[in-house]
C-alpha positions as a Python dict, from the first residue, in 0.01 Angstrom:
ca = {
    (1, 'M'): (0, 0, 0),
    (2, 'K'): (340, 4, 157),
    (3, 'K'): (357, 128, 513),
    (4, 'E'): (593, 405, 580),
    (5, 'Y'): (809, 390, 893),
    (6, 'S'): (1012, 641, 1084),
    (7, 'F'): (1322, 555, 1251),
    (8, 'Y'): (1501, 756, 1534),
    (9, 'V'): (1840, 774, 1693),
    (10, 'Y'): (1811, 885, 2051),
    (11, 'I'): (2028, 972, 2346),
    (12, 'M'): (1915, 905, 2701),
    (13, 'A'): (2076, 1039, 3015),
    (14, 'S'): (2091, 948, 3379),
    (15, 'L'): (2080, 1214, 3659),
    (16, 'S'): (2443, 1176, 3700),
    (17, 'G'): (2502, 1239, 3334),
    (18, 'T'): (2568, 886, 3203),
    (19, 'L'): (2470, 874, 2831),
    (20, 'Y'): (2309, 605, 2630),
    (21, 'T'): (2256, 607, 2246),
    (22, 'G'): (2001, 383, 2071),
    (23, 'F'): (1776, 364, 1776),
    (24, 'T'): (1411, 259, 1732),
    (25, 'N'): (1113, 275, 1498),
    (26, 'D'): (885, 395, 1786),
    (27, 'L'): (1039, 672, 1991),
    (28, 'L'): (765, 724, 2246),
    (29, 'R'): (730, 349, 2325),
    (30, 'R'): (1106, 292, 2348),
    (31, 'V'): (1163, 583, 2581),
    (32, 'A'): (868, 479, 2792),
    (33, 'E'): (1033, 133, 2818),
    (34, 'H'): (1354, 294, 2939),
    (35, 'K'): (1170, 513, 3188),
    (36, 'E'): (985, 208, 3328),
    (37, 'G'): (1305, 6, 3361),
    (38, 'K'): (1162, -250, 3117),
    (39, 'I'): (1485, -277, 2910),
    (40, 'K'): (1749, -488, 3088),
    (41, 'G'): (2112, -381, 3054),
    (42, 'F'): (2293, -56, 3046),
    (43, 'T'): (2003, 190, 3074),
    (44, 'Q'): (1850, 1, 3356),
    (45, 'K'): (2171, -36, 3541),
    (46, 'Y'): (2262, 322, 3514),
    (47, 'A'): (1896, 469, 3529),
    (48, 'C'): (1917, 639, 3197),
    (49, 'H'): (1554, 769, 3206),
    (50, 'K'): (1573, 1110, 3040),
    (51, 'L'): (1539, 1163, 2667),
    (52, 'I'): (1779, 1448, 2589),
    (53, 'Y'): (1834, 1418, 2212),
    (54, 'Y'): (1668, 1246, 1912),
    (55, 'E'): (1682, 1267, 1534),
    (56, 'Q'): (1466, 1114, 1274),
    (57, 'C'): (1616, 904, 1003),
    (58, 'S'): (1457, 801, 671),
    (59, 'D'): (1523, 421, 704),
    (60, 'V'): (1649, 161, 947),
    (61, 'Y'): (1996, 142, 781),
    (62, 'S'): (2044, 521, 823),
    (63, 'A'): (1936, 493, 1187),
    (64, 'M'): (2166, 198, 1252),
    (65, 'N'): (2467, 372, 1095),
    (66, 'R'): (2407, 699, 1276),
    (67, 'E'): (2371, 517, 1608),
    (68, 'K'): (2705, 348, 1554),
    (69, 'E'): (2860, 678, 1443),
    (70, 'I'): (2749, 865, 1766),
    (71, 'K'): (2843, 569, 1990),
    (72, 'K'): (3204, 599, 1850),
    (73, 'W'): (3222, 964, 1959),
    (74, 'R'): (3389, 1095, 2270),
    (75, 'R'): (3162, 1230, 2534),
    (76, 'E'): (3246, 1591, 2454),
    (77, 'K'): (3132, 1561, 2094),
    (78, 'K'): (2811, 1396, 2202),
    (79, 'Q'): (2754, 1684, 2455),
    (80, 'N'): (2808, 1933, 2178),
    (81, 'L'): (2545, 1756, 1961),
    (82, 'I'): (2287, 1771, 2250),
    (83, 'K'): (2367, 2143, 2319),
    (84, 'I'): (2273, 2246, 1978),
    (85, 'D'): (1900, 2149, 2020),
    (86, 'N'): (1873, 2101, 2389),
    (87, 'P'): (2125, 2326, 2575),
    (88, 'T'): (1935, 2263, 2914),
    (89, 'W'): (1925, 1893, 2884),
    (90, 'S'): (1553, 1904, 2931),
    (91, 'D'): (1353, 1578, 2912),
    (92, 'L'): (1223, 1584, 2561),
    (93, 'Y'): (982, 1292, 2628),
    (94, 'K'): (781, 1533, 2838),
    (95, 'V'): (768, 1793, 2546),
    (96, 'L'): (664, 1507, 2302),
    (97, 'T'): (395, 1379, 2529),
    (98, 'D'): (274, 1706, 2681),
    (99, 'E'): (347, 1575, 3040),
}
C-alpha cells in the first residue's frame, strides 16, 4: 500500500517582522525545529520562530513550486496573503498544537 504524504508551504516571522518561506512534509516537526533554533541559517540568525501562514499542497513538486513562487514576491504581496487567513499574525503553531 502506498503511503500518502502531505506537503506544506509555510511562512515564519520574527518579532521584528522578518519573513521566511519554506516547505516541508511535516509541518509541526519543522516549525518546532525553527522555534528551537535547530535549523542553521536564516531562521536561526533572524529568530523567525512564529508560524504565521501555511498551506497544504498535494505533492512535493507543488510545494516546491509554490515556495519558489512566494519567495519571488515582494513583501507587500506576502503580507496580503497572510492577512487573508491570519490578519493578526497569530502564531498558528499554538493553534495546531493547542498550546
